[in-house]
Every structure is written in C-alpha cells, then in structure tokens.
N, C-alpha and C positions, 0 to 999 in steps of 0.2 A: 806560769813561768815554763819556759821552754829551753830545750837543750839546743844551744846554738849551732851545733855540728849537724845533728840529724833534723833539726826543725820539729822534732817531736814534743808535744805538750806534755810536761811532767806533773804539773800540779795546777789546780785551779782552787783559789781561796777567795770567798765572797768578802773582800775587805776593800775599804778605800782608805789609803793612807800612805805613809812613808815607808819604803822598803830597802832593805840592804841584804847582803849575804856575808856571812862570817868568812874571814880570810881562809879558814880550812875547809869552806864549802859544805859544812856539816848543818848549818841553820840558815834559815830564812828568817829575817828579823823584820817585823811589821809593826810600825808605830801607828796608832789610831786613837783618836780622842785623847784620853789621859793614860793609856796603857801601851805596853810594848809586848807582843807575842813572839816567842821563838818557836819556829816549826823545824822539826827534825826532818832534813831532806831524805833520809834513808827510809824512815817509816812513814813519811808524809802525814805525820800527826803533830798536833800542837805539844810541844814538850813543857812549855811554862810560860805564864804571863807575869810581867813586871809591871809594877805600878810605882814609877820612880818618885812621884810626889803626889799622892792621893789628893783629889780635889783641886788640883792645880789647873792653870789653863791648859788648852789643848796643845799637844806636841806638834811642832811644826818641822823639825828636822832631827835627824840622829846621824851619829858618826861612831864608827867602830875603830878601836885602835888596831894597828897593823897586825898584832898577834890575836886579836879577837877577845881579849880578856877584859876589855873596858868599853863601856858604852856611854857616849855623852848624848844628852837629850836637850834640846832647846824648845822653848814654849812659845805660844803666841803673844806672851806679855814681854818678850825679848829677854828672858832669863835662861840661864844655862845650868843644868844640874849633871 
C-alpha cells in the first residue's frame, strides 16, 4: 500500500485477495480464502479476523457500506452474506 501523494510505501502484507479501505481510512480490509482480515493502518498490525461463514466457498468480492459499519461478502458459489 502506498501514499498516493508522496509515493511512499506504507505497508506490505503478503496476501493475495480482495482489498478495500474503510471510509474513515482507519482499516485495510483484505478478503482471502474464507476469511476477512482488518489491518489497523495506524499501527500497521492485524486488528482482527472475521470468518463470515466458516467452511463456505472462497470469498470473491467484498463491499463496505458508506459509513464502514457493514461488510457484504460474496462467495465463489454466487451467494452473498
């Protein structure tokens, strides 16, 4: 992740998945496999891991509500939770 103004690299996380940033810019949201990790951008540490539906198909997309309070997750079997 980079600062778009300075071009400075801010964070490197070894993940392959779907990413988003919360509207308040406090968390980086990374969906990978069947889990969603929230990374605190101030501390640059993982804050928590969510497992929306354990054992479900792989997560294919995520969407955050405009206020960042809700997260929608879609799966590779075309379901949404």
